[in-house]
N, C-alpha and C positions, 0 to 999 in steps of 0.2 A: 504493500500500500504506500509506504514512504517513497519507494522507488518510482511508483507511478505519479505520486504527487509532485515529486521533484521535476519530472518531465513536463507535465501539463501546466504547472504553475509558471514555468519560464515561458512556455508557448503563449500563455495568456497575459504576458507582461507583468507577472508578479515575481520578479527575480529574487527578492528577499525570502519569500516563502519557499521558492525552489531551492535556494542555496541551503537554507536551514534543514529542509526535508532531506536533501542529498547528504548532508553531514550526518544526520540521524540514521539514514539508511546504511551508510558505511559503518557506523558504530555498531548497529544491530547485526550487520553481516559478520563483523569480527567475532561475534559470540558463537558462531557456528562451531560445533564440535566440542564446546566447553561443557564440563559436567556441572560446574557452579559458576555463578556470575556475581562479581563483587557488588556490595551494596552501593559503593560510590558510583558504579556504572549505572545502576538503576536510578540513583538520585540525579545523575547527569542527564539521563534521558527524560526524567520527569520535568526537570527544569527547562529543557529544550521544548517539550510539549507545551508547557505553560507559555513560553515565549512565542511559539508558533500560533497558539490560540490568540494571543494579543495582536500579533501582526495580522492575522486573518480578520479579526474584528475591525481593525483600523482600515484594512483594504476594503471591506464590505461597506463600511460607513462613509468612506470618502471616495469611492470609485467614480471616476469620470470617463471611463473607457467608452469609446463610441460603439454603437450597436454593430453587430456582425452583419455583413452583407448577405442578404438572403436570396437574391436573384442573380442568375448568371448573365454576363454580358452577351451581347449579340455575337454569335460565333463566326459570322462572315458578313462582309458588306454586300449590299444589294447590287445585283448586276446592272451595269450602265446600259442605257438604250443605245448610245453611240458606241460603235465597236472600238476596242482599245487601239491606241496608236503605237506602232512599233517602229523604232529607228533601227535600220540595218546599216552597220558601219563596217565596210569591207572594200578593199581596192580590187577585188576580183569581180569584174563585171559579169562574167558568165555565171558565177555562183550567185551573185545578187539577183539576176533574172530568175533563177530557179527558186530562190527564197521568196521573192515577190509572188510568184505564181502559187507557191504552196500556202503562204500566209493569207493571200486574198481568197483562196479556196476555203480556208478556215475562218473567213469573215473577219479578218483584221485589216485595219488601215496601215499602210506601209509608206515610210519615207526613207530613201537611201542616201547615204553619205559615202563617197569614195575616198574621203580624206579625214584624218583625225581633226585637223584644224577647223574644217567646216562643221563638223559635229560639235566641237567645243564651242565654236562661235554661236551656233544656234541655241545652245543651252545657257551659256554664261551671258552673252551679249544680247541675244534676242529674247531670252527667258522663255524659250519654247521647249518645255519638257515633255517627253513621251511617257506613255504608261510603262514602257519597258524598252531597253536598248539591247539589240543583238550585236555583239562587238567582237571582231576578230582581234587576236593578239598581235599577229605578225604584220608589220608595216615597214616601208623603206627606212623609217627612222631607227627602228630596232626590232628585235625578235619579240619583245614584250611591250612595244610602244602602246598598244591598246590599253593594257593594264595601267601603264604610267599616266596616260591622259585621263583615264577614268578616275584615278586617284586624285589628280589635280582638280577635276570637275567636282568631285564629292567634297573636297576640302573647301570649295567655295560655296557649297549649297548648305542650307539649314537641314534639309532632308536628303540623304543619299539617293542617288539614282538607282532604280531597280535595273539590274543588268545581268545578261547571260553571255558567257564567253562561247564563241565558236572558233575552233582552231583545228588545224590539220595535225598539230603536235599533241602527243599523248604521253608526255614525260612529266616527272615530278616538278622540275623548276617552272615549267609553264603553268601547271596547275596551282602551284604556290603563288605565283605572280597574280593570277586571276583571283585567287582567294583573298590575298592581302589587299587587292584593289577594291574588294567589296562585291565581287560578282556572286550571284546566288547559285548559279549552275555552271557546269563546264561541259560543253558538247563537242565531241570529236566529229569533225565533218564527215569522215568516211564511214563511221559506224553508228552514230547516234541521231542522224538527221531525221529518220523516220519517226522519232519520238518528239520532234520539235513542237508540234501543235499541242500535244498533251502537256508538255512542260510549260508552255506559255499559258495554256488554259488554267493550270494550277496556280501559277504565279500571279496572274491577273484576276484571279477569283471568278473566272467565267464558269468554272465548274465548282460549285459550292461544296466544300468538304464538310462532312459531319464533324461535330465537336469531338475532341478527344474524350475518352471515357476512362475513369479511374474507379476501381473498387478499393475502398479503404476498410481495413479490418482492425478493430481495436475494442477491447472489452470496456474501455473508459468512454462513457457516453458523452461527457463534456469534451474530451479530446476529439471524438468523432465529429461532433458538431462544428468545432473550430476548424478542423481540416476540411470538412465539407464546404463550409462557407468560403474559406480561403481559395480553394480550387475552383468553386463555382464562380467566384468573382473574376477569375481569369478565363472564363468561358469553357471550363471543363465540366463535362457531365459526370456526376458523382453518385455512386451508390455506397451506402455504409452497411456494415455488418458487425455486430457485437459478439456473435457466437462463431468462432472459427470452424466449428464442426459442420457448419452449413455451407462452407465456402464452395464446394464443388458444384452444387446446384446453382449458386449465384454466378459462378464463372460461365456455366453453360447458358444461363438465361440472359445475363447482362452483357456478356462478351466484352469485357473491358480491354483497353489498350495497355493499361498498367495496373499492377496490383501493389497496394501499399499495405504492409503488414507490421503490426506491433510485434516486438520480440517476445515480451513477457505477458502471456495470457494463461489463465488457470486451466482451461479446457485442453488447450494444445498450444505450444509455443510457435512463434513465427517461423523459426528454422525447421521445426517438424512439419508444419504445413507446406513450406517451400519444398522440402524433400519429397513429400507425397505428390505435389504438383509436377515436379520434374520427372516423376515416373510416368506421367501422362505425355506420350510423345506429341500429341496434337497441341500441347500447351508449351512446348519447348521454347517457342519464340517469345512467350509472355515475360516482360520485364517485372522483376520483383524488387521493391524498395523496402528495406527494413527501417522501422522507427523504434528508437529506444533512448532512454536517458543513460544507458551504459556507455562509459568512456574508456573501458579497457580494450585496447587494440586487439589483443589476443582473442577476446570474445567476439569482436567484430569479425575477425578472420574466420572463426568457427561458424558464425552465422552465415557468412557469405559462402562458405564451403558447402553449405546445404542447398545451394541453388539461388542465392540472392545475387542481385546485380549491383546494388549500392546500399550504403548504410547511412541514414540520416540521424544525427544525434539530437535528441530533445534537450532544450527547447529549440524547435525548428523555426527558422526564419521563414515566414510565409512566402516571401518573394522567391527564396531559394527553392522551397517546396514546389511552387508553381513551375519554375524553370526546369527543375529536375523531372517532374512528371511530363511536361511538354516535350522535353528532349527525348526521354525514353519512349513516349508514345509515338513521336514522329518516326523514330528508328524502328519501332515495332511494326508500324504500318508498312514501311518500306520492305521489311523482311517478309511480312505476310504476303505482300504483292509478289515478291520474288518467288516465294514458295508456291503460291497459287499458279504462277505462270509456268513454273517447272513441272507442276503436276499436269497441267493442260498441254 
């Protein structure tokens, strides 16, 4: 109980309660295996309990915490009536003609620039920003000139330009240059061209993606509500479960992109549940994030060895929780698509 209080108190911004509860938990844990307990140790715990009670009363009487967010944000922006405008920046005229034909077939508006300076002038001087730029790396100026100019453009803008790299090169230096310049995708001209419209549809929100889904399992109802509200405020669909023994049916019915598991639960521990899930081959792709106030790295390692992908230490920063769940969910969907395509 003290271990649980330590975690949830910090999560709910009651750091003093969490610190004291954590100290008490460590003290009580040190008694394990002892035949007798010294009277001074009992008195110490009694004094800490009294102190904890006083802090709790003060917190309850003077709390000014804002209410938790109960509604999820909109998961995707509405599609525009006007087709998205794509800037194609490449000095290969034959390739540009092929791209124009493809993109117009996919109902995009297209404007072509055969030089980086003309592209930069349109955005910086004329303030004509596209919905997305398809940008080659290799120009007469240098092998990664496209990335260099994009970095200059983004440095001058308040909001970075959404850009996709198209290149004939498939080497690590080229990919790193594109990534560092802020490009969202890297397309190899000879191999990935057929996927171009699908990639653009996703990046320009023409195909509305379903919100990410997270199943959160914790026997602490207060913690569940806090995590649920934090994730929903980031546009993530959340289902909560307080009894881990019911998890398999919830996985089948809810079909989450990510599973968030508390480590210490009376019916079954998080690592035990993870080990059972990993025996289900059809769930091997599912990311599992552990939650616990446990700070011992060796116990983190043991938990992860049972099939977890990450370990989040309570009190969990809500912004970090949102980012961790979104990152794992995105990767999980990519993996599922790959598995489904291989099966077909």
